[in-house]
C-alpha positions in Angstrom: -5.9 17.4 -15.3 -2.5 18.3 -13.7 -2.0 21.1 -16.3 -5.6 22.4 -15.6 -4.8 22.4 -11.8 -1.6 24.3 -12.4 -3.5 27.0 -14.3 -5.4 27.8 -11.1 -2.7 27.9 -8.5 0.4 30.0 -7.9 3.7 28.8 -9.5 5.5 26.3 -7.3 2.3 25.2 -5.4 2.5 21.6 -4.3 -0.3 19.4 -5.6 -1.6 16.5 -3.6 -3.3 13.8 -5.7 -5.8 11.1 -4.7 -8.0 8.6 -6.4 -11.6 8.0 -5.7 -12.1 6.4 -2.3 -12.1 2.6 -2.4 -14.7 0.6 -0.5 -14.9 -2.3 1.9 -14.5 -5.8 0.4 -17.6 -6.8 -1.6 -18.6 -3.3 -2.5 -18.0 -1.4 -5.8 -19.3 2.0 -6.7 -21.9 1.6 -9.4 -20.8 4.7 -11.2 -17.1 3.7 -11.4 -17.9 0.1 -12.2 -16.0 -3.0 -11.1 -12.4 -2.1 -10.2 -13.0 1.6 -11.1 -12.2 3.0 -7.7 -9.0 0.9 -7.4 -8.0 2.0 -10.9 -8.3 5.7 -9.9 -6.2 5.1 -6.8 -3.5 3.2 -8.9 -3.5 6.1 -11.5 -3.0 8.7 -8.7 0.0 6.8 -7.4 1.4 6.4 -10.9 1.0 10.1 -11.7 2.5 11.3 -8.4 5.6 9.1 -8.9 6.3 10.3 -12.4 8.5 13.4 -12.1 8.2 14.0 -15.9 4.6 15.0 -15.3 5.1 17.2 -12.4 8.0 17.1 -9.9 6.0 19.1 -7.3 3.2 16.6 -6.6 2.6 13.9 -4.1 0.1 11.0 -3.7 -2.0 11.8 -0.6 -2.9 8.2 0.2 -5.6 5.6 -0.3 -8.9 6.7 1.1 -11.3 3.9 2.2 -15.0 4.0 2.9 -17.1 1.2 4.5 -20.4 1.0 2.8 -21.7 -1.4 5.4 -20.9 1.0 8.3 -23.1 3.9 6.9 -20.1 5.9 5.5 -21.5 5.8 2.0 -24.9 7.4 1.4 -25.7 6.2 -2.2 -23.3 3.4 -2.9 -20.6 5.8 -4.1 -20.4 9.0 -2.2 -19.5 9.9 1.4 -22.3 12.4 1.6 -23.2 11.5 5.1 -21.6 13.2 8.1 -20.1 9.9 9.1 -18.5 9.3 5.7 -17.2 12.9 5.5 -15.7 12.5 9.0 -14.0 9.3 8.0 -12.4 10.9 4.9 -11.4 13.9 6.8 -9.7 11.8 9.5 -7.8 9.9 6.8 -6.6 13.1 5.2 -5.5 14.5 8.7 -3.5 11.3 9.3 -1.5 11.9 6.1 -0.5 15.3 7.3 0.2 14.1 10.9 -2.8 15.7 12.5 
C-alpha cells in the first residue's frame, strides 16, 4: 500500500498513515470483525515506526467514533455529518488546528 501511494505523489512527499477508526467500548464494526479496527490502528503505528518501509511517513493518530452518540451511521462508517465532524476535529488536533 505504501508503494502504491508513493506512485501517485511527488518524490519526497510525506505520508500520514492511520488505521480504521476504533469505536466506543462495546462496539465493533461488523465489516472488520472483532478486534479488526484495533488491528488496523496497530498496523498503522507499526508501519509508520519502521523506517525500512519508508522514512518519510508518520502515524497520524488513533481516530475514535462513538456509535452510541450518532457518529456512526451503519455500524462502521462515519457517514453522518456528526461523525464526519468528529473525525475532522481529531485530524485537526493532530496538526495543531
